[in-house]
N, C-alpha and C positions, 0 to 999 in steps of 0.2 A: 516560345515567348522569354525564357530562362535564357536560351542560348544568344537570344535578340541580344539580351540585360547584359548578360557575359560579354559580350562583342565592342555594346559602349563604354563599358566600365572599363576595361583591360586596358586600352589603351592611355588612359590617364597614370593605371599604376605603372608604364613600361616609361612611358616621361613625367616621373615626379617633379612636382616645379616646387613647393614649401619645403622648411624643414620636417614641419610634423611629419608631413608622407611620407618624409625620408627614415624618419622613426619608426612609423608604422610599421614598412617594408623590411627596417632590420630588426625590430623585434618580433617577425615573422618567418622569418628565416630557418635554413636547416637545423641551426644551432639552436634558437627558440623552440623548433617543432619537439625536437628530439629531448628537451625538457618538459615538455606535456608531456610526452610519450613515458618520459620517468617517473610523473607526478600518476599518470593514469595505473601506471605498473604498479607502483608500493600503494596505491587502493585499493586495487583489485586482490592484491595480495592478503593484506590486510584483511579483507572481505571474505576471501577464500579461508583465511585462518580462524576466520570467529565461526565458520560455517563448521570447519572443522572439531571441531568442540563441540558441537552439539552431539545428542545421545544420534547412532547412525544405527540404520535398518536397511539388514541385508536379506537378500532372497535365494534359495536354489535352491535345483533337482536333482536327480539322479535315479540311471536306469542302470543294473546290472542283471545279464546272461549266462549261465553257466549252464554250456549244454554238454560238454562230457565231467567223468571222474565227479560227481556229484557225491557225498554223503548224506546219511538218509535225514538228516536236518536242515542241509543246504537247499535253498529253494532254487527252480530254475529260474524265476525268475523275481525279481526285487527294485519296486519302483520307491522314491522316497520325495518331498519337497520338504523342506525348513523355510524359515521366517526367525532372522536373529535381531537381537536390538543390542547395542555395546555403547556404553558411556564412562569414560572413565572421571570417577569423584572426586579423586584429589589423586595431583601429578606433582608435590613438591613446589607449587604455586610457579609452576614453568608458565602455564595457560596466562596466567596474571599476568606475568612478567613480558611474555613474547607478546602478549597483544599489545601493554604500554609502550615495546620495541618499537613495533610496528606502526604504531602510531605515530611516533617521533620521527620513524622515517620517514613518512608520509607526513608531515609537517616539515619535516627539514627538505624534500623536494620539493614541497609550496613556496617555501619564502628561496629555494638556490634558483628554482625558475622565477621568481617576480626578480632576483639580484643580477640574473643571466640577460634577461630582458635591460633592466636599467644599466646593465654595463654596456648591451650595445648602443641602448641611446647614449652612452655617455660617448661612446667610440665616435659615434652617427654624428652627434655634433662637434665633436672635437673636429673629426677631418674635413667635419663639411665649413668651418667657420675657419681654417687654415688654407681651405682652397679658395675660398671669398679673400682671405689677405694675400694670397699667390697671384691671383686674379687682378687685385690690385697694385700689387708692386708690378705686374707684366702690362698693365695699362700704364706707368707710368714709365714704364722704360719704355713705352712703345712712344707716349708723348716727348718724352727725351730725343728719342731716338729722329723723331720728325723734324724736332728743331734743331737737334745738332743736322741732321741733311740743307736746313734750310740755311744754318748760318756755314756749311762747306761752300751752295751753291752761291752764297752772297761773297765770300772771301775771296772764290774765282774770277769775280764780276771787280772786287778791289784788287785783286794782283792784277788783271789785264793792265789795270787803270793804273797801274803804280801804287796804289796805296799800305799795298798785305805783300808779306813778304808768303815763301812757298814754306818755310818755316810755320807759321799763323795754318795755313791749310792745311798740313800734315799733322799739324796740333789736334785738329779738331777732327780728323780722321780718323786719327789714333782715339780718342775719346769715343767716335761713333762706331768703329768696332770693338773696343772694348764696351759696349753697352749694349750690343748686339748679340755679345756673346753672354752677357749679363742674363737677356732676357731668356733666349736659347736654355741658359738652365732653369730659369724659373717657371719655362714651357713644359723640361723634362721631371721638372718638379709636379705642376700640376697633373703629367699624367699619370704620377704615382698614386695622387692624391683621388685623381678619379678610379683608378683600379681598386681601392682602399675602398671605396664607397659604393663602385658595384659590387666589391665582393660581399660587403654587411648587405647591400640592398637588393641585389640579385637582378637591377636593370642595367640598361645601356646607355640610355639616354639622360645627364642632367642639365638641367636650367637652374643655374644660379638663381638667388633672389635673397634679397635681406631678409635680416630674421634675430630675433631679441630672445631675450628669455626674461621671464621675472624679475624683476631687482628685489631682494629678498629686505622690506620690510622690519624683520630683527631674527637676529642672529640664535635657532634652541636648531637641538639635535635631539633626532628620535635613536633607534636601533636599528642599524642598518637589516636589508633583509640578508646579506652575507653573514650578519653577526648570529641572527637570529637561526639562520641555518647551521651554523658548527653549534649551538644551545644544544639543537633537539637534534645533533649529529653524535654529540655527546653524552646525551640524556637515554638515547638511543642504545649505545657502550653500557652505562651503565646496567641497565636493564638485562642485557648481555650476561654479564656477570652476573644478575640475580638468575638467568636461566642455568648456567651451571654450575650455580649452587644449589638448583632446585635437583640433582639428581643424587643429591644424599639426603632427603629426605622420604618417608615412606609415601610409596604407589599405591592408590586401591583402586578398582576399577570393576564394571558391574556387566555383564551379561548374561542375557537370557534367551536360549533357543528353544526354538516349538518346532517339532518333526512329524512330519503323516508318514508312514510308512505300510505300502501295499505290496503284501509277495505272492509267490502261486509256487506250490509243491508239487513235483510227480517225480516219483519213484516206484517200484515193484510194490512197496508197502500199503502205501494210501499217493493221492491225490486231497492237495485242500488249496483254498485262497482265504487268505485270512488280510485282515487291514486293522491297526492301531497308530496312537498320535503319543508321543512324550514331550515334556516340557520339562526343560534343564536350565535351574539356574546356577549359576558363577558368582562368587562373588571372589575377587582377588585381593591380595596385598601382597606387597614384597615391597626392601628394604637393603640396601645397598651400604650395607656394615661394613665391608672391607674391598679396598681396590689398589691398594698399594698405594695411596695418596695420590692418584691419580685424578679425581675428581678435584680435591681443594689444587691441584697445583693448574689445572686447567681454570679452576675461577679466578687464582691468582693473576695467570696470564693475564683475562678478560679485565679483570680491575685494575691492574696498571697500565695494559691498553686504553682504558677510559681516564685513566690520572693524566698519562699523557696528552690524548686529547681536551682534559680539564688546560695541562699547562699552553697548548697550544691556540685556546682560544683566548686563553688571556693574554696572549700576545697578539693575536688580531685583533682585541676589545682596544689595546694600550696604541696600537698600531692605529687602528683608525680614530681615534681620540688626536690623536697628532695628525693626523692630515686632517683633522675634523678645523683644528688650530690654526695649522696652516693653511687652509685653504680658503679661513676668514682674513686672513693677512695679506694675502695673495690677492684676495676680491679688493680690498680696502686701498692698495699699491698698485692693479691696474686702474680702478678709478681713479687715481690723481696721476697716472699716465696720461689719461687721455685728456686734463689740463694741461698738463707742457707740453705734450705734441699736438695740441690746438694753437699753443701758443705759438709753437715752434713753426708750423705754416706761414700762420700771419708773419713771422720774423723775417720766415727763408723768403718770404713774398714779399716784401715791401725791399728785402736784400736785392732778388736778382732785376725787381722794377730801376732801380738808383744806379745797380754795379749794369744794367743792358744799356743803358744812354751812356753810362759814359766808356764804356768799349765801342759804342755801335761810333759816338765821336773819336774813338783813340785816344781817349786819357788814359785807360788800364791796358792788361795785356790779357790775353786769352785766356791766360792760368785763374787768372782771379775768375773773368768770366765762367768760365768752366766747372769751376769747385761752389760759385754761386748758384746755374744752371742745374747741375746734380743735387744739389742742397735741397734746392726748390723743391723737384721731383720725387725725392725721397724721403722728404717733411711730409707731404699727400699720402704716400704711399704708408708711411710709419704709423701717419694718426688712425689710418683705414684697419692696418695692422692691429694695434692698439685697441681698438672698439672690439674687432674681433677677440684677441685675447682677454678681453674684459666678459666676452658670453661664455667661452669656453671656461674661465675661472668661476663663472657664475653657475655653469654646467658642475664642475666641482667638487663647490661648497654642496649642490645640493645633494650630487650622490653621496659624499661623505656626511653629509646630515641626514640622511636615512631618508630623504622625501624623490618623488618618483621627477625622473627629471622631462618625461613626458609632459607631466602633467603643468609643467611651466613653460612651456613654449606658448608664445603668444603666437 
């Protein structure tokens, strides 16, 4: 039953249609899975260390057989069993600092995973909308090529009738060849974008669909997962310095061993078999009072490493704040570009209609006509491109503001 279900669902993922599906796939690729494994590893290390600091119980046994050259008191055979309980009472604060360090590393790995997924979403959104823009450019070039082909045929007929010159025909042909070359370049760009999208998502067939992100109702910034990860990494380094400092403090440990002995003595004087037990309690105290300043230097090295991490964190915070401010301005400008681009499309369309009538009537030359034709299709392509760029700017804003891009896809 499960196999049948998988066979029905799998084709949907191999031919993803919507932007949301593509983002989901990118957030489950090998890079995202690696981040998940790192998080689980950090979690297991923390739990393992917690267990290591609990009292430990160990058991063992031994057997001795002396066949030759025994003294009077040497047993021929000896057998013993023991059980030992060990516990570190005080280790200079290492346990407390180590657990805090590992917990910070775990939190850092969680935020790092979230940041990686959001970065993958940003990259997917950016590539996808650039793909839509390129496809729009290709469509505009295709329409322009069809129009130029029709004009070439029309001018050839006019030439045969003696109304148009060969120069006019060649001019249209040259513009046609240039437009076809531009289309080929766009097709190559599209292949590059499809490659990037396949690399992110792991699928072969991608169907383009219209997509959009939510328009920000108000501008507000949260701490990004990237900064949260860096903050926890810096805190982990702080606790590493405290771990190094713990070696300068006293160490106290407890150990209790219970042993049961069973011996057998055989010699010319006597034969005997005895059993007895022993309980040994040991409380240990140690304190490193001098090591040629090795521990202090190690602590100082860790402390400086922590200070370096704090400095890097401050830079990254300043950087993300600048990106956030820029993203708001870029978002506003992108929205304004859509309005101006829409006006350009209307203007270019009306201009082409007027010039086309004059060109067909022979009032203006083909240079003016070709410029108007190119501007008409370029204006439409540009409008689609700025609309797609507006969606990218939304994603960049949400990323720098600390929001999940995936949740903002309509």
